[in-house]
C-alpha positions, -999 to +999 in steps of 0.1 A: +000+000+000+030+023+005+032+026-033-003+040-036-022+071-026-052+070-002-074+065-032-053+036-045-036+055-073+002+049-079+022+073-057+036+102-078+010+097-105-023+107-090-027+137-112-019+118-144-041+089-134-071+112-126-066+131-159-066+098-178-099+089-161-115+124-166-102+131-201-089+098-216-088+113-251-061+138-243-026+130-252+003+139-230+013+165-255-021+181-254-020+182-216+014+199-217+000+225-242-029+232-218-004+236-190+017+261-210-015+281-217-024+282-180+012+291-171+011+320-197-021+333-181-006+330-146+025+349-158+003+378-169-021+377-139+009+376-115+022+407-132-011+424-130-014+416-093+020+429-086+016+461-105-018+470-090-007+460-054+025+480-054+008+510-072-020+512-046+003+504-016+028+530-027+003+558-027-018+546+003-016+566+035+008+551+060-010+541+092+007+552+124+008+517+138+030+493+117+007+463+127-023+480+113-004+489+082+007+453+077-030+442+082-041+468+056-016+457+030-024+420+036-061+429+032-053+447+000-034+417-014-061+393-003-089+414-020-068+419-051-063+382-057-100+375-053-108+399-082-113+383-115-088+388-143-110+411-164-115+435-136-078+437-129-068+442-164-096+467-170-079+489-144-046+488-161-055+486-198-064+522-205-030+534-194-011+503-207-026+507-241-012+542-245+024+531-240+023+495-252-002+493-281+014+462-296+010+442-263-023+457-251-045+430-266-023+400-255-037+397-220-073+396-234-063+370-260-046+347-234-075+352-210-100+342-237-078+311-244-078+302-207-116+307-206-121+286-237-101+257-222-113+259-186-148+272-189-159+263-224-142+229-221-131+231-258-099+215-248-089+198-281-103+226-302-089+256-283-071+281-306-049+311-302-050+335-330-067+309-352-042+281-345-048+249-325-029+251-292-015+216-296+007+228-325+043+235-314+044+269-331+011+280-314+024+270-279+056+290-286+035+319-298+013+318-266+044+317-243+063+345-262+032+367-262+027+362-225+064+369-219+062+401-240+031+414-221+047+405-188+079+424-197+059+455-207+039+453-174+073+455-157+082+486-178+047+500-170+053+496-133+087+515-137+068+543-153+044+544-124+073+545-100+091+573-119+076+603-100+082+586-067+118+579-075+123+615-086+107+627-054+130+605-034+161+618-052+150+654-045+144+646-009+179+632-005+194+662-023+176+687-002+187+668+029+223+669+017+219+707+013+207+710+048+171+717+038+152+685+047+115+682+038+092+685+067 
């Protein structure tokens, strides 16, 4: 029994065994393609979560009690991750589109792909830009698109931080000159 899970599946192969029971028609390659699509979505959503969290946290008032501040930032994160993808991206998209028009549609396309796979259950028929996701070229395209959008989200966050970085440099310079901000 040590070589089986509590349900009697071979140890280390529970996920694969369950997948073969639930979706016996999927090949290992198709499963890997689905995983890459999910990972591409997670890459973008993680970037969105980070940008929005740091943006809001950076400009939020600082509570006088550090414990309360920590609770507030924890609550901010917990609420943010509960939001659906469309709401999060809708907050960023109007600004993101101005500076990154080539990558602006990528998050929507990858989210649509994820929804097709996981909500529409069109697993074998899922397409990205008209191409079946089980094709090698399509999987590469999905991952490269997600990576491009993620990199631009990082640049976008740097743009958001620009005024804060400038203000910090001026604060230090004024302090060096003996005229600290009060």
